[in-house]
N, C-alpha and C positions, 0 to 999 in steps of 0.2 A: 504494500500500500504506500502510495506517495505521501511522504511526510508533509508536503505542502498542500495536500488535498484539503478542501473545505471541510470544516467540522460539521457534523450533523446533529442538530438538536432533535430533528424529526427524521425518521427513516421508516421503511416499510418492507414487509415480507408478505407477498400475496395480497390479500385483501385486509390485512391487519396493519394499522398505523401505530408506530411505536414512538414514544416520547422519551428522549434521553435528557432528563432535566437536571441531572447532577452526576458528577464523578465521585462524590463523597460516599464512603461506606463505612459502617461500624464493624464490618468483618474484613478479614484479609484471607479469603478462602483459597486453599491450595489449588483448587480446580478452576478458579476464575479466569475467564477469557482475557482479562486485562494482563495476566501474566504472560500471555503468548501473542496477543494481537492488539493492534490499534483500533480495530473495528470488525465489522462483519458484513457480509452480503454487499460489499462494495461501498459501504458507508464508514466514514471515520467517526468513531464514537469517543475517542480520547479528546477531551476538551481542555483547552488552554486556560479557560476560566469558566466559572459557573454562570450560566445564562440568567438574565433577568426575566421577570414575568413578561415584560413587553417583547423581549427577543423570542421567547417561546411562542407567544401568540402571533407575532409577525411571521415566524417560520411556519406556523399552522395555516395562516391565511394563504400561503403560497400553494398548499397541497390539499386542503380540505375538500375542495370541489373538483379535484382532478380524477377521483375514483369513487366508486360506491363502497366505501370502507364498511366492514361489518363489525369491527372492534377497535377500540382505542386502548393501547396497552402502555402503562408507565413502566418501562423497562429499558435500561441502558447500561452504562458503565458504572452505576452507583446505586445506592439505596434510595428509592423515591421518597420515603418518609423522612429522610434527612431534610427535605424541603417541603414539609407538609403544607404550609400555606400556599406555596406556588402550585402544588399538585391540586389543591382544592380550587384555587382561583381558575386554573386552566380548565379543569373539568367543568366548572360552572360556565365558563365562557363558551366552550364547545357546545354545551347543551342549549345555550341561549342563541347561538348564532348558526348552528348547523341543524337544519330542519329534519333530517332523516333520523330515525331511531337507531341508536348505537348501544353496544355493550361497552362498559368501561371496566378494565381490569388493572390491578396493581400487582406487579411481581415484586415481592418483598422478602426480606430476611426475617420479618416478623418482630423486629425490635422497635417498632414505632412508639411504644409507650416509654421505653428507655430513652429514646431520642427526643421525645416530646413530653417531658414530665408534667403532670397536671392536666394534660389534654385528654379529651374523650375521643381518641383517634378513630376508632371504628365507627362511632356514631357520626363523627364529622365526615368520614369517607362516604357513608351511606347518604347523609344529607346532601352532599355535593352531587351524588349521582353514580358513585362507584357501585358496580354490581357484584364484583368478584375480587378476591385476593388469592394469589398463588404464592404459597409460603414455602421457601426453600429451607428444608429441615436438615436432611443429610445425616441424621444420627438419632438413635433411640435413647441415648442417655448423655449426660453432661460431658463426661471425659472425652468421648469420641467427637462430640460437637466442638469442643474446645480445640482438639488436635486438628480437626479438618478445617473448621471455619475461622479459627484464630480471632475470636471476638475481642474488641477493644473495650467493651463495657462489662461490668460485673453482672453476674446472674443472667447472662444473655440467654442461655438455653431455656431456663425456666420462664423467662419473659416471653420467649417465642411460643412455648406451650400455652401460656396464659393468653397470648394474643389470639391463638387459634381458637381457644375455648370461647373467648369473647366474640370473635368475628363470626363464628358459625351461627350465632344467635341473630345476626343482622344481615349477613352477606353469604353468597355462595363461596365456599372455601375448598381449595385443594392443597394438599401437601405434596411437595416434589423432592426428589433426591437424584443425584447424579450417579452414574454407574462407574464407580472407581473401586479399587481394591479395598479401600478403607471403609466404604459404605456398605452396611449390611441391609440390603433392600428388604429382605424378609422381615426383619425386626421393625423397620420403618413402616412397612405396610401394616404390621400389627399395631404400631403406635397410632397410625392414622385411623384404623378401625376402632381402637379404644376411644379416640377423640371424636369419632362419628363424622369423619370427613373423607373426601375422596383422596386417592393417591395417584400421582402420575410420575412415571419414570422418565428421567432426562438422560439421553445418551451422552456420554462424555466424549466430546470431540473438541480439541483445542480451538478449532476455528468456528465452532457453533455454540451459541449460548441458549 
């Protein structure tokens, strides 16, 4: 990928429109695509600086009416709830200015409550119009989670579990895990079943997130 290529706040795969609103993340996952690539699908997702609300909306204006998008996904090179207010504002803007019905999904590490203390994160997501959260779990217990995801915040694993429990009362929820040697998919499926949420396996390929 050309290092001088334009950075992408907005990118797309098929009929899904993705928003790369931050490169900040409270995890340093061993499997993260940022360790191997500057982007994917021809888009440069490595940002030199965090975009403003206005920049995200201006980028959206260029593409919103170019295709019949069936889903808007907050997923890029960072954790979307690191910038919760921007996420909420952009979701509200899209719903106000784009007449066609859309699904809104947030791909998250599930640490939204640690990142936004005192906030009612799930309720705020639902109020703005988010339909679904896809939570990257990758472990069925704390030690493995810490080894694989290398969280920067204390009690991260238990916060993720609590996030899932809260979110399933308000939103559609799925738990995901990557297929690496360290990840015991069977145990994570069992964890998802106990939590009463769906599970989706993500194939581990360095160039695909």
